[in-house]
N, C-alpha and C positions, 0 to 999 in steps of 0.2 A: 149662582156661582158653583154650587155643589148639589149633585143629585145622586143619591144612593138608591139603587133598583134591585130588589129581591136578592141582597147579598147574604151568602150563608159562609159560615167558617167553622170547621170542626178541628179539634185537638184529639189526641189519644184518649178515648173514653168520655169525651165531652164535646157537645155540640153547642159551642159559644154563641152562634148566631144563626137564625133560621128565617131566611127570606125577609130580612128587615129592610126598611127604607127610610130616607131621610132627605129632606131638601132644604138647603140653606141659601138665602139671597144675600146678594151684595148690600152693604149697609143695614144689617140687621144683626142683633144680638140673640142668638137662638139657644135656647136652654135645652140640654140633654140629660134626662134624670131617670133614676131607676134604682132599686136595691143593689147592693153588692151581688155580682154574679148576674145582672141583668144584660151584660154585653156591651157597656159604655166603653170600657177600656179597650176591648177587642177592636170595635169598630174604629176608634180613635187610632189605633196602630194600623189598621188598614189602610184609613185615609192618609196616614203619615208614611205609608210605604215600607213599615216594618213587616206586616204580614200581607200576604196575598189572599184574596178570597177564593173560596172553592167554587162559588156560583155568583151570579150577579153581575151587575155593571156599576162603574163610578163614572160619573160624567162631571169634569171640572172645567169651569170657564169656557163652556161650549163645546168641549171635546172629550170623547171616551178616552179614559186613561188606563194604562196598565203599569203601575210603578214597579220598578225592579228593586229599587232600594230608596232609603229615607232621604238620600241626596236628591233623587229626582223629584219626590214631592216638594222638597225644600227649594229647589230650583225653579219650580212652577210657581212658588208663592204661598206654600202651605207651611206653618210653622206651629209647633206644639210647645207649650209650657206645662211640663209636668210638676207634680206635687214637689218632687226632688229636683231642684234646679240644676241644670247641666252646666255648672260654671267652674272655673278653676280659681280656687280662693288664693293662691299666691300670686296670680297675674292680676295686673291693673284692670280697671274698669274698660279703658280703651282697648286693651289687649284682648279682653274676653269678647268685646262687641264685634271687633273685626278677625277673631280667630278663624283661620282658613281663608280670609278674605282681606288679608294685609294690604295696607296702602304702601304702593311700592314707590321708590325714587330712583336716584342714580345707581347704575349697575344693578338694578333690580333689588337693591337693599330696601329695608323697610323704612319708610318715611314716617318718623315718630311725630313730627310736628303735624303733618297732615293728619295722621291717625287721631292724634289728640283733638284737632280742630273738628273733624268729621264726627267724632264722638260727642263733642260739645254740642254740635249742630243737631244730631239725633236726639239727644237728651232734651234739649230745648223744645223741640217739636213735641215731645211728651209732656212739656211743662214741668220739668224737674230739673233741680240743679245738683248734680253729683260731680264730684271731682274726678276727672278722667284719669288722674295719676293715682287715686286711691286704690289699694288693694281691695278686691272683692271680699276677703275675709274681714275687712274692717268695716263693712257696710251692714246697715240693718237688713232684716228679711225684706221688708217693704222696697228698700232701695235695691236689692238684689233682683226682685221681681221686675223693677223698671229696667234693669239691665238686660234681663232676657227679653222684654218686649222690644228693647232697643236693638237686640241682636235680630229679632225678626224683621226690624225695619231696615237692616242692611240691604236686603233685597226688597223688592216691591212685594210686601205682604199683602196677599189677597184673602187667606183664610187664616186666621188665628184660632187655635183651640186651647182652652185653658181648663187644666183638670184640677178641681178643688183649689182655686187660687187663694181663697181666704182662710185656709185652714191654719196658716201660720202667721196671720195678720189680724188686727182688730182695730176697732174704733177709727180714728182720723186715716189711718192707713187703708182702710177698706174704702172709705170715701174717695180717697185719692185715687185708687186704683179704678173704681167706678167712673170717675170723671175722665180718666185716660182712656178707658174702654169706649165710652160714649164719644169722645173725639175721634176715636180710631173708626168707630161705626159711621160718623157723620162724614168721614174721609172717604167712605164706600167699602171699607174692609168688612168682610162677612167674619162673624165671631161665633164660636161654638163654646157656650158656657157650661161646664159640667160641675154640679154642686149638690151637696146633700142639705144645704141650707136654703130651705123653700122660700124663706122671706126675701132672700136675694133675687130669685127667680123673679118674684112679683115686682121688685123695685128696678131691676135692670133690664130684663129680657123682653122682646117682642113676641116671640112664639116659643112653645115649648113642645119637645118631642118626648114621649115616655116609652120605655123599654121595660119589659118584665120577662125574666127567664129566657133571655136571648131572643125574644120576639117583639115586633113593633106592637104597640098598643094604640097610639094616637098622637097627632100633632093638632095643636090649638093655639089660638092667639092667647097670650097670657091674660088680656083684658076680659076673656070670656071664662076664665077659670077662678075657682076660689081655692083656698088652701085645702079644704076638705075634699073637693072633687079631685084635685091633683094627687092627694094622698091615696084616695080610694083607687085611683088608676094605677098608682105604682105597686100597692100592696094587695089589691084585689078585695078589698074590705073597707067598710064604712069607717070614717074618722072616730066615730063613737066608739068603736072597738079598741081603739088604740090604747086608751089609759084604762087600768083595771079599778074596780069600785075602791073608794076610799074607806078608811076605818070608819066605824059608826060614830057618828057625833055623840057628844054628851057623856061619854064614858070617862071615868075619872082614872086616868093611867099614871101610874108612879113616875116620878122624876129619875131617870137613870144617871143623867149627867147635868151638873149645872157649872156654868163658868160665869165668874162675877168679876165684873170691873177689870177684865183683860185687856191690857195694852201691849202693843207691839211697837217699838221705837219708830215713829214717824209713820206707821201705817195703820194701826188700829187704836181707838181711844176709849177705854172704859167701857168696853162692851160686855153685856151680860145677856146670856141665853139659856134656856132650859130645854133639854133633849128628854122626851118621854117614850118609854117602852110602847112597842106596837104603832108608833106614828113616823111618818115621813115628814120631816121638818126642813124646809127650804131657806137657804140664805140667798136673798135676790138682791140686786142692785146693779149699777153700771159697771162696766170693766174698770178695774182699778179703784173699786170701792172698799177693798180691804177684806173681802170675803175669804179668799184663798188664804190670806195670812192669819185671819183669825182661825180657820180650821186647822192649819199647820201648827199653831201656837197650842191648840186643844191636843194635838197629837205629839207635840213635842219637836216637830220639825224645825221650828224656829223659836228661839227663847222668848218668854213673856218678860216684858220689863216691869209689870205689876200685875196684880190680880190673882185669883186662885180658881181652882178646878175641884169641885166636889164629885166623887163618884165611889159608889159601895161603901158610903158612910166614911170615907176618908177625905181629908182636905189636902190638897197639893199646891205648892207654890211655885213649883218647878216641875217640868215635865220633860220626858226624853222618849223617842220612839220605843225603844226597849221597854221602858216603864208603862208606856201607853198600851202595848201589845200584852203585856203581863196583866193590866187591868182590864183586857177584854175589848180595847179599842182598835180598830182598823181603819185604813186610809186608802182609798183608790185616788191617786194623784191625777191631776187633769193631763199631765204629759204621760200618757202610758208607755210610749216608746222610750223616752229619755230617762224617766224616773221610775216606771212602774214594772216593765217586763225586761227580762234578760233575752234579748231578741234572738240571739244565736244559740240558745238552749231550748230544750224540748218543753212540751206541755207538762209533762210530770214535775220536772225540776221547778218550773214556774209555779205550779199550784202549791207545792209543799215549800216554797222558799221562805215563808214567814214562821215556820212551824217545823224546823228540821229536827227538834226533840221527838217528834212523833214518828219519824221515819229513820232514827239512827239509834245504834245502841253501843255504849262504850267508845265513842267517837267514831264509829264507822257507819257510813250510810248504807241502809238497807234498800237497794234498787227495786228489789222485788215489792216490798212493801209500798214504796213510793209509786210504782207503776199502778199497783192494785188501787190505791187511793185516787189517782189520776183517772183510772178507768171509770171508777164510780162517779166522780165529779163531771167527767164528760158527759155521762148519761143524765146526771141529775140537771145539769145546766144546758142541755142540748147543744154542746160545743161542736161544731163541725170542725173535724181536724183529721189528720192522717193517723190518729191514734195517740197514746201518751207519749210516744217517742218521736212524735212530728215536731218540727220546729215551728215556734209562734211566728217566726219571720215570714212564713208563707201564707199565714191566715188572714181572713178578712179583718177590718177593724172591729166589727161587731163581736166575732169569735175571740179576737184578742182581749177585748174588755171583758168578756164572760169568763175567761181564765183568771183575770185579776179578780173578778167578783167571786169566784170559786176559792181562791186562795184566801181572801180575807173573811168569807163567810166561815171558814173554817176555825179561824182565831178569834173572830170579833163576837165575843159572848155578850156584850152589852151595847156597843155603839159601832156603828159602821159609817164613816164618812166618805161620800162620794162626790168628788169634784169634777164637775162636767162629765157626768157618766156616759152621756150619748154623744159627746163630741167626735165628729168624723166618722159615724156610722150611719147605715141607711135606715129607712124609715121601718122596714121589717124588723132589723135588729134593734131599733128603739123599743118596739112593742115588747120584744122578748125581755129587754132589760128592765122596763117598766114592770113587767109581771114578776121577774125576780126580786126587784126592790119591793114590791107589795108583799111577796111571800116572806122575804126577810123581816119585814114589820110584822107580819102575821105571827112569826115565830117569838116575837116578844123583843126584837132589837129596836133600838131607837136609830133611825136612818136620819143622818143629816146631809142634805143633798144641796150643791152649789149648782146653779144653773143660769145661763144667760139667755135661756130660751123661754119666752113668756108662757107659750101654751104648755111646757113642761111642767113650769112651776104652778099654773093654775090647775093642771089636770091631775098632778100627782100629790101636791103638798097637802097635809093636814093642818100644817101652821107654817106661817111665813114670817121670817125676821128680814126686815129690809135695811141695807146699809148705805150709806153715802159719806165719802171721804174719811172712811174709817170709823164713823159713828153709826151706831144703830139708831135709826130714826123712826122706827116703829114695829110693832108686832101685829100680825093678823090671824085671827081664828079661822076655823074651816068656813064659816058662813061669810066672812069678810073678804075672802080672797078674790079679788078680780083685778084686771090690768089697770084700771084707773087708779085704785088705791095704791097699788103697788108702785106705779109711775110717780104719783104724788109724793110717797115717802122716799123714792130714790132720787128725787131733786130738790128735797128741802133739808135744811141744815139740821134741824133737831126735831125730836118726836112732837106732835101736836098734843 
């Protein structure tokens, strides 16, 4: 269906692609993977007609093509679903599906009845029931994604490209998406699947192509790959090098924070954990187990309905974010764009946001001092950016995350809570963040990590608490941490 041959593309000062290749067959789901900056997005835009290649050729459906615009590619049967959906929230589902291709009736007016019925037909082919008269703003993210796929089916979609489609959905919604993609594959649609979540590649895809630094590395059947060999191709080093060495076992480390019988109404029930200096402690469990709610209660982001927190010899039965920061606790939220970063502001502002007292005097902000701090932290955490005055909006996910780490590492004197610290970042950036987390623990901080990635929990944690339905079902020491024990605890009601 699609053959990319020796395609290159340069932008001012950057060679994004260098003689890359890719072939995608009808009726297959083909993974395209690589670190941020590997060239995946650039190639996607070339295939979609947004950019034109400097060199090389594109053959689509048996013909050499030269797209002039995205409309050309779309009319030929190519549809891209980006991370940020291209939907109009104040229009109905049916109106969004047929926008630009409205169903016409008498005197060329819009035939609303036909539009609605055709939308129902398209959605039923996807196996979903969504009200065509509902406003898109009222839909869940998963249903919005189905509307995007339905838009692609208005034309005879031949190639569907999905860019990080599970970044904003989880659990049953992911299973639903996968079943729909398999159905499209079985109908002969070629699918390019771009994701940092490698477990999805092995579950869903037929073949995988790896890019690194704008160059083609390899294409292989997924059945012939392992997680470790795929990572090695992506980052150019062995999987064993991904996780830094853990803290030495057997050392008696002091308890920095203890939470006793903490409850959050309807979400967490009598949870007790201890965080020790120099350790990375993981909260593990299925999505919805109450891990984030427990962490937020410790930080004061949501109120405790009962329980107490001891830190620095003081017992607290109520916590607020301001008090938590005062006590030396920091929190990296799982939603770095929505809750963590000021996306339209610069790196220096974001780094000092939780400690304005250090960069102000008599109520006036000292921008020179703020910039100097940012310059130092950019170097300390190897943040790739346009300098302290560069906007975080333009940075990769991994570097945005390191900005947040830099912010909270400055104010977290005792505990740093990291909720899904590597969500949405590539494998290379993950290795950097793992190194930083271990360095923070090495400085004596107690690190509390929430992660849904099993290899991350096993590879990083010195101690693991497992939750299910708001209850802590067990604790594992360093020598006990393995996948089987974690899953057993994550699927039982009470600690054994």
